[in-house]
N, C-alpha and C positions, 0 to 999 in steps of 0.2 A: 855350452856357453851360456852364461846366466844373463849378462848385460851386453847389448850393443849400443855404444855411444856414438851418434852421428853429428859431425861437427862441419858446417860449411865455413870456408874461410876466404878472406880476401885482403891482402896487403896490410896485415898487422901481425907479423910473425912473433913479435915479443909478447903480445897479449895471448896469442895461441899457446906459447910455451907456458905462460902463467896457468892457463886453463888445464893443460896437459899435466902440469906438476901438481895439480889439485885432485887428480884421479889416481888412486892407488894401482900399483903394478901388480896384477893378479891374473892368473891363467883363465879365470872365468869372466874376464872383462876384456872385450874388444873395442878399440877406439879407432873410429873410421873418420879420417879428416879428408875433406874434398876441397881442393883449392880452385877457386872461381876465377881463374885467369889472372892471378896476381902479376904485377909488373915490378914490384920491389925485389931487389936482390937480397938473399939471406943464406946463411950457411944452414942447410936443412938436415945435416947429419943428426943432430941432437933430436930434433923433432921427429925425424923418420925412425929413430930408435924406439920411440914411445907409441907409435901408432901405425895403422895402415894409411899411407898417404897416397891419395889419388888426385888426378887433375881432371877438371871439367873439359873434356875434349869435344863436347857438342857445340853446336852453333848457338846455343841459348845461354847467355850469361845470366845466372839467377841462383840465389840461395836455395830456391825450390828445386832447380835442376840438380844442384849439388846433393841435396837431401834425397832426391830420388835415386841418384847414383849409389849413395850409401845404403839405401834400402834394398837394392838389388843383391847386395853381397852380404848383408847383416845376417848373422847366425844366431843371435842371442834370443833367449826366451822372452826377455823384456827389452823394450827400445827405450832409450834415453836420447833426448836431444839437448844440445848446448849451443849457444852462440859463442864465436871464438874469443870474444872479448869479456866474457863472464867467467865465473868460477864455481865450482862445487865447494861447499863448506867442509870443514875437517871431518865432521861426523856423518857426512851424506851417505856413504855407502854402508856403514854400520846400520843406519836407519833402513836403507833400501833392503839390506839382507834380512831384516826382521820382517819384511812384507813379501819376500820373493816367492813364497809358496802360497800367496793369496789366490783365491778364486776370482778376485776382481779383474776386470778388463783394463780398467784405468785407475790409478791411485794418484791423487793430487796431494802435493806437499807445498809447504809455504816457502816464500823466497824473501830476501831482503834486497834492498837496492842502495847503491851509493853513487855519488857523482865521481867520475873517473878522476884520479889524481888527488883525491882528498878523502877524508873520513866523514864528509857531509852527507846526510841522509837525503836520498831522492824519493820521489813519490811514485816511481814506475811500478812498484809492486803492490800498491795499497789496494787497488780495486780486486786484485787476485786474492790477496789475503782476506778481504771482505767476503768474496765468494766462498772461500773455504770455510770461514767462520760460520757463514749462514748455512752451509751444507752440514757442518758438524752440529750446530746448535738447534737448527730449525728443520733439518732434513730438506732444505731448499735445493731444488734441482737446477736452479739457474746456472750452476757451475758448469753443467754439461754444455750449454749453448753460449756462454759469455766468456769462457776462459779461452782466449785466442792464441797465445803462444804455445809452441810445442814443448818448451822446457818447463821444468818444475813438476814433472809427473813421470810415472812409470806407465808404459803402454804395452800391453801384451802384443808380441810380434805376430801371433796367430790372428788376432783381431784385424790387423792391417793387411797381412797377406791374404787371408781368406776373402776379404771384401775388396781387394785390389785398390786400396786407397793410396793416393799419391799426392804430392805437393803441387800446387799451381806453379808453373814455370813462368812467373811474371816478375816485374821489377820491384813491386811492393805488395805486402799482404799475402805472400805466398803460402802462409801457414794457416790462415783463417778457415779455409774450406777443409783442410786436413783435420784440424782440431774439431770442426763441427761434425765431420763425417764419422770420425772415430767415436765421438760421443753419441752420436745417433745409433751407431751399430753396437756400441757396448752394452751388454746385458746387465752388467753390475759394475758400479763404481764406488769409490769410497774417498775420504779425505783424511788427512793425517795432520795433527797439530805439532809438526816438527818442521823447522826450517833447515833446508838442505842446499840452497842455491843463492848465489849473489849476482844480480844483474846490475851492470854498471850503465849509467847515463852519460852519454858523450855528446858533444856539441855537433860533431859531424856525422853522426850515425844515421842509418837509413830511417830509423824511427823518428828522428828530429829534423829530417830533411823534407821540405814541403814544396818541392818542385812540382810544376803542373803535371808532368809525366807520372811522378810518383803518386800524386793525388788522384789522377785519372785511373791509375791502376787499382788504387784502393776503392774508388767509386765502382768500378766494374765488379771487383770481388764482393762489395757490399750488396749490390744488386743480385749477384748469383746467390749469396748467402740468403738473402730475403726470399728468393724464389725457392730454394730448398726447404727453408723453414715453413713456408706456405704449403708445400706439398705434404709435409708431415703435420699439418694443423697446428703449428707452433708460431703463429704470427705475433704472439705476445712478445717473443724475444727478437723480433726484427728490429733493424734500424728504421725508425719512423720516417715517413715522407718529410716531416718537418726538419729532422736532423739532416737528412740527406740534401735537402734544398740548401739549408744553411751552410753546410759544410763543403758542398761540392758544386754549387750553382755555376761557377765560373769555368769548369772543366768538362762539362757535358759535350760529347759529340752527338751527331745526329743519331747514330746507332744506339748509343747509350740512352738518349732521350726517348727513343721509340720504345726501347725495352722497359724503361721505367714507366712511361705513359701506358703501355699495355698492362703492366702489372697493376696499376691503379684502376683502369677501366674493368678489368677482370676480378677486382676485389681481392687481389693477392697482396696488396701492400697495406700495411698498418699505417694509418695517417698521422696519429699524434703519439708522442712519448707517453709511457705509462704514468709518469709522474707530472703530467701537464696540468696546469691550473687555468682558470679564466684569466687571471692577471697575465700569465705568460702568453696566452693566445692574443690578448689586447696588445702587448708589447711587440709581438711578431707582426701583427696586422699593421701597427703604427709605422713599421719600417717600410711598408710597401704602399700604403694609401695615405 
């Protein structure tokens, strides 16, 4: 098996079918869909004929849980991840095939982004494209530590299994630590100037939902990410004290505050953004004093 494609899904069977139709039917591609306790009714015969269809029967409802279920049975040399409301582009697997014998542990590809239901361009992919361009043109390694989603890249299955890397089983940001750990353990990475994936922006997606529970989950993951980067001497790539306070100040629990405070006291936390200026510091201080 050359590729294992792992897809978590919840209550959007039409988009899931669209994604499945964008993947060629080949003996060396296995498609693993894990349904995350969907409540909508749908005729699944067509979907099940195109993939291995599993249900999340654990007590934890999470895309991370679903992805971990997929990892347990995946057989491919390469892992690919997709969100059920996105698609692979027409030439994607021809491109993947040309790199399938690579010695790299992770190969990053470009993506494009559209607003669901239209041909209007979204900006969801812009920072990822910038990371790839910097890696290609400047040999900038930021892509290892700043490329958060699991899609848009080929990942050696051996890298994940040998290092026992799993997704966080949380309600938001389940993929951040997985992406960071794979990048930290990868001996060799590369980037490719080919666009293979389309990510859709939707008004009601988890990415655009900013409930307190979702944001608190993102905060906890951000603190865990900062701690791991500190352990590897990579504080430069942390979310700064300033950005965490500005983005999450209203969702701290006592447990998370103690964790954050401890990281500051032990000098494990970067304080200011890398692109900070005196003017920005003054503007920030003026909000509080």
